[in-house]
C-alpha positions in Angstrom: -62.2 0.6 -51.7 -62.7 1.4 -48.2 -60.1 3.8 -46.7 -59.3 3.1 -43.0 -59.6 5.9 -40.8 -56.5 7.6 -39.5 -54.8 6.3 -36.4 -54.7 8.6 -33.4 -51.9 8.3 -31.3 -52.2 9.3 -27.7 -49.0 9.9 -25.5 -48.6 7.3 -22.9 -49.8 8.2 -19.4 -47.4 9.3 -16.6 -48.1 6.0 -14.7 -47.3 4.0 -17.7 -44.1 5.7 -18.5 -43.0 6.0 -15.0 -44.0 2.4 -14.3 -46.6 3.4 -11.8 -44.2 5.7 -9.9 -47.2 7.3 -8.1 -48.3 4.3 -6.8 -45.2 2.8 -5.3 -43.7 6.0 -3.9 -44.9 4.8 -0.5 -41.9 2.3 -0.6 -39.4 5.4 0.1 -41.2 6.2 3.5 -39.5 3.6 5.5 -36.0 4.8 4.6 -37.3 8.4 5.0 -38.7 7.8 8.4 -35.2 5.9 9.3 -33.1 8.8 8.0 -35.1 11.1 10.1 -35.0 9.3 13.3 -31.1 8.4 13.0 -29.8 11.3 10.9 -32.0 14.5 11.1 -33.0 14.4 14.7 -29.5 13.7 16.3 -28.2 16.4 14.1 -30.6 19.0 15.4 -29.9 17.6 19.0 -26.2 18.2 18.5 -26.8 21.7 17.3 -29.0 22.5 20.4 -26.4 21.0 22.5 -23.8 23.3 21.2 -25.8 26.2 22.8 -25.6 24.6 26.5 -23.1 23.9 29.1 -23.0 20.2 30.1 -20.2 18.0 31.6 -21.8 14.8 30.0 -22.7 13.3 33.4 -24.8 15.7 35.6 -28.3 15.8 34.8 -28.1 19.6 35.0 -27.9 21.2 31.6 -28.0 24.9 31.2 -28.4 27.3 28.2 -25.3 29.3 27.6 -26.3 30.9 24.3 -23.0 31.5 22.0 -20.6 30.9 24.8 -19.4 27.5 23.5 -19.1 28.8 20.0 -17.0 31.7 21.1 -14.9 29.2 23.2 -14.4 26.8 20.1 -13.9 29.7 17.7 -11.2 31.6 19.8 -9.5 28.3 20.5 -6.0 28.6 18.9 -6.0 24.6 18.5 -8.9 24.9 16.3 -7.2 26.3 13.2 -4.5 23.5 13.7 -7.1 20.7 13.8 -8.7 22.0 10.7 -5.2 21.9 9.0 -4.5 18.3 10.0 -8.0 17.3 8.8 -7.5 18.7 5.4 -3.8 17.6 5.3 -4.9 13.9 5.8 -7.8 14.4 3.5 -5.6 15.6 0.7 -2.7 13.2 1.3 -4.9 10.4 1.5 -6.8 11.3 -1.7 -3.4 11.7 -3.6 -2.3 8.3 -2.3 -5.6 6.3 -2.9 -6.9 7.6 -6.1 -4.1 6.8 -8.6 -3.5 3.4 -7.0 -7.3 2.7 -6.9 -7.8 3.5 -10.7 -4.7 1.3 -11.6 -5.8 -1.6 -9.6 -9.4 -1.0 -11.0 -8.0 -1.2 -14.5 -6.1 -4.3 -13.5 -9.0 -6.2 -12.1 -11.4 -5.4 -14.5 -10.2 -7.9 -17.0 -12.3 -10.8 -17.2 -9.5 -13.2 -16.3 -9.9 -15.9 -13.5 -6.8 -15.0 -11.5 -7.7 -11.5 -11.5 -11.2 -12.2 -10.0 -9.3 -14.1 -7.0 -7.0 -11.1 -6.5 -10.1 -8.8 -6.4 -11.5 -11.1 -3.5 -8.1 -10.9 -1.9 -7.9 -7.0 -2.1 -11.2 -6.7 -0.3 -10.0 -8.5 2.8 -8.5 -5.3 4.5 -12.1 -3.5 4.4 -13.8 -6.5 6.3 -11.3 -5.7 9.2 -12.2 -3.0 11.8 -10.0 0.1 12.0 -9.2 -0.4 15.6 -7.9 -4.0 14.9 -5.8 -2.7 11.9 -4.5 0.3 13.9 -3.5 -2.1 17.0 -1.7 -4.4 14.5 0.2 -1.6 12.9 1.3 -0.2 16.0 2.7 -3.6 17.1 4.4 -4.0 14.0 5.9 -0.5 13.9 7.3 -0.6 17.5 11.0 0.2 17.2 11.9 -1.9 20.0 9.7 -5.1 19.5 8.0 -4.6 16.2 8.9 -5.9 12.7 12.0 -4.0 12.2 13.6 -5.1 15.5 12.9 -8.9 14.6 14.2 -8.6 11.2 16.9 -6.3 12.1 16.1 -3.9 9.4 17.3 -0.5 10.5 14.9 1.3 8.2 11.9 -0.1 10.0 13.3 0.7 13.4 12.6 4.1 13.2 10.2 5.9 15.8 7.3 5.9 13.4 4.9 7.0 15.8 6.9 9.2 17.9 8.1 11.7 15.0 5.4 14.3 13.9 6.0 14.0 10.1 6.4 10.0 10.3 3.0 9.8 12.3 1.3 11.7 9.5 2.7 9.5 7.1 1.9 6.3 8.9 -1.8 7.3 9.2 -2.0 8.1 5.3 -0.6 4.7 4.7 -3.0 2.8 7.0 -5.9 4.7 5.6 -4.9 4.0 1.9 -4.0 0.4 2.7 -7.7 -0.2 4.1 -9.6 1.9 1.7 -7.7 1.4 -1.7 -9.6 -2.0 -2.3 -13.0 -0.5 -1.9 -12.3 2.4 -4.3 -10.7 -0.2 -6.8 -13.9 -2.1 -7.0 -15.8 1.1 -7.7 -13.3 1.9 -10.5 -13.7 -1.7 -11.8 -17.5 -1.4 -12.1 -17.0 2.0 -14.1 -14.4 0.6 -16.4 -16.6 -2.5 -17.3 -19.3 0.0 -18.2 -17.1 1.7 -20.9 -18.2 0.3 -24.3 -15.6 -2.3 -25.7 -16.2 -0.7 -29.2 -14.4 2.4 -28.2 -11.1 0.4 -27.4 -11.5 -1.6 -30.7 -11.7 1.7 -32.6 -8.5 3.1 -30.9 -6.6 -0.3 -31.6 -7.7 0.2 -35.5 -6.3 3.7 -35.2 -3.0 2.4 -33.7 -3.5 3.7 -30.1 -1.4 1.7 -27.6 -2.3 0.7 -24.0 -1.2 3.9 -22.5 -2.9 6.2 -25.2 -6.1 4.3 -24.6 -5.7 4.7 -20.9 -5.4 8.4 -21.0 -7.7 9.1 -24.1 -10.5 6.7 -23.2 -10.6 5.2 -19.5 -9.8 8.3 -17.7 -12.2 10.6 -19.3 -14.9 8.0 -19.4 -14.2 7.6 -15.6 -14.9 11.3 -14.8 -18.2 10.8 -12.8 -16.7 7.5 -11.0 -13.8 9.6 -10.1 -16.1 12.4 -8.5 -18.0 9.7 -6.6 -15.1 7.9 -5.4 -13.4 11.4 -4.4 -16.6 12.4 -2.5 -16.6 9.3 -0.6 -12.6 9.7 0.2 -13.1 13.2 1.3 -16.2 13.2 3.5 -14.9 9.9 4.8 -11.7 11.2 6.0 -13.5 13.6 8.3 -14.6 10.8 10.4 -11.4 9.0 10.9 -11.3 8.8 14.7 -10.7 5.3 16.1 -7.8 4.5 13.6 -6.0 7.8 14.5 -6.8 7.6 18.3 -5.5 3.8 18.6 -2.5 4.7 16.6 -1.4 8.0 17.8 -4.0 9.6 20.3 -3.7 12.8 18.2 0.2 12.8 18.8 3.0 13.2 19.0 1.9 16.6 20.4 -1.0 17.4 18.4 0.5 16.4 14.9 -2.4 14.1 14.2 -5.0 15.9 16.3 -7.8 16.1 13.5 -11.0 17.8 14.1 -12.7 14.1 15.1 -10.1 13.5 17.5 -10.3 17.2 19.1 -14.1 16.7 19.4 -13.3 13.5 21.4 -11.1 15.0 23.5 -12.8 18.2 24.2 -16.3 16.0 25.0 -15.0 13.0 26.9 -11.7 14.1 28.4 -12.5 17.6 29.2 -16.2 17.1 29.8 -17.2 20.0 27.7 -20.2 18.7 25.6 -21.2 22.1 24.5 -17.9 22.9 22.8 -17.6 19.2 21.6 -20.9 19.6 19.9 -19.9 22.8 18.3 -16.9 21.0 16.9 -19.3 18.2 15.4 -21.5 20.9 13.9 -18.3 22.3 12.1 -17.4 18.7 10.9 -21.1 18.3 9.5 -20.7 21.8 7.7 -17.4 21.0 6.2 -18.4 17.7 4.8 -21.7 19.0 3.4 -19.8 22.0 1.6 -17.0 19.6 0.3 -19.9 17.1 -0.8 -21.6 19.9 -2.7 -18.5 21.3 -4.1 -17.7 17.8 -5.6 -21.1 17.5 -6.8 -21.2 20.8 -8.7 -17.9 19.9 -10.5 -19.8 17.2 -12.4 -23.5 17.4 -11.4 -24.6 19.7 -14.5 -23.1 17.5 -17.2 -24.2 14.4 -15.4 -27.9 15.5 -15.2 -27.7 16.6 -19.0 -26.3 13.1 -20.0 -28.9 11.2 -17.9 -31.6 13.4 -19.9 -30.1 12.6 -23.1 -29.8 9.0 -22.3 -33.5 8.9 -21.3 
């Protein structure tokens, strides 16, 4: 009787496990080069410009050290601009997140009419913010807008002339445009939840509401973090919509950091201070993104390792 020799199992090589990742790493270079040219280099250019004095027209550009930063940081309007920015950020997040989750749950069902509605929901995202702002500005005109045409007294208010109403209009228009986008994100997240979890919950007698709070929301934790990161960072760049709607007014009620940067640079021709405000915007966005990433990053990495 012949005994077969023992089989020696060798660990798979790095190339076979990673699918030859070392040989295809060059594919990331074009994206890295493009990001460096159009992202990193302009950022360093803005940072360097914040230490200069330039009116944006003259070829003369002189170094002024920290003068632009001192001007910006000592400006009493900067804290107000930061407050308006965070106010719009917080209120838009509170308005968009619950509605986006509910719409995501609604259109996640595999039914034909809900697929059609999902396509219709996506239409506002295809429109430019300037066009949307012009449309709403005309509709909300107290003299010639929708309210005056229909004779509805509630709609005939001075929506863009009152400081409180103007902020509310900005939040409403932002939410109207971006809720469809985040609804699609939540739709994708909901469809990744195993159906067996809902089947087990039904066997245990859990209703739709109990399933939503006990299964859907916990399973959407990282989807919520991703969506919130896009909302928060994206809210820092709201300029064209606010500028066309209110131009930062009435007074300075809607003068966010992006609007303040534009007014400082292109109305006052102070490119140095405007660049300093731009750097502040980048730092705020980076800090908020890292904070949101920290909320779920550790658990997410551990779940990825376990899944691998």
